[in-house]
C-alpha positions in Angstrom: 15.7 -55.4 -22.6 13.3 -54.4 -25.8 14.2 -51.6 -28.5 11.6 -49.8 -26.9 13.7 -49.0 -24.0 17.0 -46.4 -23.9 19.7 -46.8 -21.6 20.6 -43.9 -19.5 23.7 -42.9 -21.7 21.5 -42.9 -24.6 18.5 -41.1 -22.7 20.7 -38.5 -21.2 22.3 -37.5 -24.8 18.6 -37.7 -26.4 17.7 -35.1 -23.4 21.0 -33.5 -22.6 21.2 -34.4 -19.3 24.2 -35.8 -17.9 24.4 -39.1 -15.7 24.8 -37.0 -12.8 21.8 -35.1 -13.1 19.7 -38.4 -14.4 20.9 -40.0 -10.9 20.1 -36.4 -9.0 16.6 -36.5 -10.4 15.9 -40.6 -10.1 16.7 -39.9 -6.4 14.3 -36.8 -5.8 11.4 -38.6 -7.6 11.1 -36.3 -10.7 12.5 -38.8 -13.6 12.4 -42.4 -12.2 13.9 -45.0 -14.4 11.6 -47.1 -16.1 13.8 -50.6 -15.5 16.2 -50.9 -13.6 18.4 -54.5 -14.4 18.7 -56.0 -10.9 21.9 -58.1 -12.1 24.1 -55.2 -13.8 22.3 -51.8 -12.0 22.0 -50.6 -15.5 19.2 -48.0 -15.9 16.4 -48.0 -18.9 14.1 -45.2 -20.0 11.6 -45.2 -22.0 11.3 -42.6 -25.4 7.9 -41.2 -23.7 9.8 -39.8 -20.6 11.8 -37.3 -23.0 9.5 -34.5 -23.1 9.6 -34.5 -19.2 13.4 -34.9 -19.1 13.7 -31.8 -21.2 11.2 -29.9 -19.3 13.5 -31.0 -16.3 15.9 -29.7 -17.8 14.4 -26.0 -18.8 13.3 -25.6 -15.6 16.8 -26.1 -14.0 18.5 -23.7 -16.3 15.9 -21.0 -14.7 17.8 -21.6 -11.5 14.8 -23.2 -9.7 15.4 -25.5 -7.1 14.2 -29.3 -7.1 11.6 -29.1 -4.7 9.9 -26.2 -7.1 10.9 -28.1 -10.1 8.6 -31.5 -8.7 5.9 -29.4 -8.1 5.6 -27.8 -11.3 6.4 -31.1 -13.5 2.5 -32.3 -12.1 0.5 -29.2 -13.9 -1.2 -28.6 -17.0 0.6 -26.5 -19.4 -1.6 -24.0 -18.3 -1.2 -23.6 -14.8 2.4 -24.4 -15.2 2.8 -21.2 -17.5 0.7 -19.0 -14.5 3.5 -20.3 -11.7 6.4 -19.0 -13.5 5.1 -16.2 -14.7 4.6 -14.8 -10.6 8.1 -16.4 -9.9 9.7 -14.3 -12.7 7.6 -11.0 -11.4 9.1 -12.2 -7.9 12.2 -12.2 -9.6 12.1 -8.9 -11.5 10.9 -7.4 -7.9 14.0 -9.1 -6.1 16.7 -7.6 -8.7 14.8 -4.3 -8.8 15.5 -4.1 -4.8 19.1 -5.5 -5.4 19.3 -2.7 -7.6 18.3 0.0 -5.2 20.6 -1.6 -2.5 23.8 -0.8 -5.0 22.7 2.6 -5.5 22.3 2.9 -1.7 26.0 1.3 -1.1 28.3 3.7 -2.2 27.4 7.3 -1.1 30.2 8.0 1.3 29.9 11.9 0.7 26.2 11.7 1.8 26.9 9.8 4.4 29.2 11.9 6.1 26.8 14.9 5.9 24.1 12.2 7.6 26.8 11.4 10.1 27.3 15.3 11.0 24.1 15.0 12.9 24.4 12.0 15.3 24.5 12.6 18.9 25.3 10.7 22.2 22.7 10.4 24.8 22.5 8.4 28.1 20.0 5.7 28.1 18.6 4.7 31.9 17.8 1.1 32.5 14.5 -0.1 31.3 12.3 -3.4 31.9 10.7 -4.4 28.4 8.0 -6.7 27.0 9.4 -8.0 23.8 9.2 -10.8 20.9 11.4 -11.9 18.6 11.2 -13.6 15.7 13.1 -14.7 12.5 11.7 -12.6 9.4 13.0 -11.1 6.1 12.4 -7.9 4.7 8.7 -8.5 3.6 7.2 -9.5 6.8 9.3 -6.9 8.9 6.7 -4.3 9.0 3.7 -7.2 10.0 6.3 -8.3 12.9 6.5 -5.1 14.1 2.8 -3.9 13.9 1.3 -7.0 15.7 4.4 -7.3 18.3 3.3 -3.9 19.3 -0.2 -4.5 19.1 -0.4 -7.8 21.4 2.5 -6.0 23.7 0.4 -3.1 24.5 -2.4 -4.7 25.0 -0.6 -6.9 27.4 0.7 -4.0 29.5 -2.6 -2.5 29.6 -4.6 -6.1 30.4 -1.7 -5.8 33.4 -2.8 -2.8 34.9 0.3 -0.6 33.4 0.9 2.1 31.0 1.0 1.1 27.6 2.8 4.4 26.1 6.0 3.5 26.2 9.2 3.7 23.4 8.9 0.7 21.1 12.5 -0.8 20.2 13.2 -2.7 16.9 16.3 -4.3 17.7 18.2 -5.9 14.3 20.1 -9.6 15.6 21.4 -9.6 12.2 21.1 -8.1 8.7 17.4 -8.3 7.6 17.2 -8.6 3.5 14.4 -9.6 0.9 16.5 -12.7 0.5 17.8 -13.9 3.8 15.6 -13.8 7.4 17.0 -12.5 10.6 16.4 -12.8 14.1 14.2 -9.2 15.0 13.2 -8.2 18.8 10.5 -5.9 19.4 9.7 -4.4 22.7 8.2 -1.9 24.5 9.5 -0.2 27.7 7.3 -0.6 31.0 7.2 0.9 34.0 6.5 -1.9 36.3 6.3 -5.9 36.9 5.1 -7.7 34.3 4.5 -11.5 33.4 5.7 -13.1 30.1 2.5 -14.7 28.7 3.4 -16.7 25.3 5.7 -15.8 23.3 6.2 -12.4 24.8 9.0 -12.1 27.4 10.1 -9.6 29.8 14.0 -8.4 30.1 15.8 -6.0 31.6 17.7 -3.2 29.2 21.1 -2.4 30.6 21.6 1.5 31.5 24.0 2.8 28.5 25.3 5.4 26.4 23.8 5.1 22.5 25.0 7.0 19.5 21.8 8.3 18.0 20.4 9.4 14.3 17.3 10.4 13.7 16.1 9.1 10.3 15.4 11.7 7.6 11.5 10.7 6.0 12.9 10.1 2.5 15.2 7.0 4.2 13.1 5.1 6.2 12.6 2.1 4.2 15.0 -0.5 2.9 17.3 0.2 1.5 17.8 3.7 1.9 17.7 3.0 5.9 21.0 1.0 5.0 22.8 4.8 4.8 21.3 5.6 8.1 23.3 2.7 10.1 26.4 3.4 8.0 26.4 6.7 9.1 26.5 6.4 12.7 29.1 3.5 12.3 31.3 5.8 10.3 30.7 8.5 13.2 31.4 5.9 16.0 34.1 4.6 13.9 36.1 8.1 13.5 36.0 8.5 17.0 39.4 6.8 18.8 38.0 4.8 21.9 34.8 4.6 20.7 33.5 1.3 19.9 29.7 -0.1 19.6 29.0 -2.9 22.3 25.8 -4.1 21.2 23.7 -4.9 18.1 21.8 -1.6 16.5 18.2 -1.0 16.9 15.6 1.4 15.9 13.5 3.9 18.5 10.4 5.1 17.8 9.2 8.1 18.4 12.4 9.7 17.0 13.8 12.9 18.1 13.8 16.4 16.3 10.5 15.5 14.4 12.0 12.0 13.0 9.4 8.7 13.1 12.4 7.2 14.5 16.0 7.0 15.5 18.7 4.5 15.0 20.8 4.0 17.5 24.0 1.6 18.5 24.9 1.2 21.9 28.4 2.2 22.9 31.2 3.0 25.0 32.5 6.2 24.6 
């Protein structure tokens, strides 16, 4: 090989990339060797590949995934800077959200006061039309809005009243960083057929522990404190256990826009 090429070790030293990183970036198509000796397997790089290698290292130091780095590499410097500024704004927003969660986590004294407003009620068996999707916090409001609109329209088209209670059931914790399955349902009073991704299920009769949500706590992350309060209330009662996933019932009681509820066995 002529002197215009660098062995992988030399290239890695010049770009401050480890042999493992060079192999990974080659496998991902981000930084392909200029030549590979078929007899020895030695990899050679051109000196003019060093700026790309150093840029990859710099972008990787930001914690960017390789797929994102691959998309950024082929942009002009101006377009790349614009993309990175947008990414940085998103990271700052997420950091602010996490800081708000930290502030909401340890409010045990205030949560005890909230727990004092928890009550029990019996819920009759109810037929409901439902839609279930995977969403994160950012997609939650849109899912609730569009699912309720479509369900109520389907009930009207089926000749049924469309004014039933809306429930939003959380199968797992929904956060800004992770999606989880969420079911939106509207109670109905007569037979109705499923259509498209809307399905019908029977919500069995049960007892629920519920708490009307104070207006300042309706949104994430403060809403987590309402869930914590209901859980603290049930945990403090020997023999009482939650028997299913939590949900929000709209409209709420006591003037609240909605209630947070857990099915329980008292």
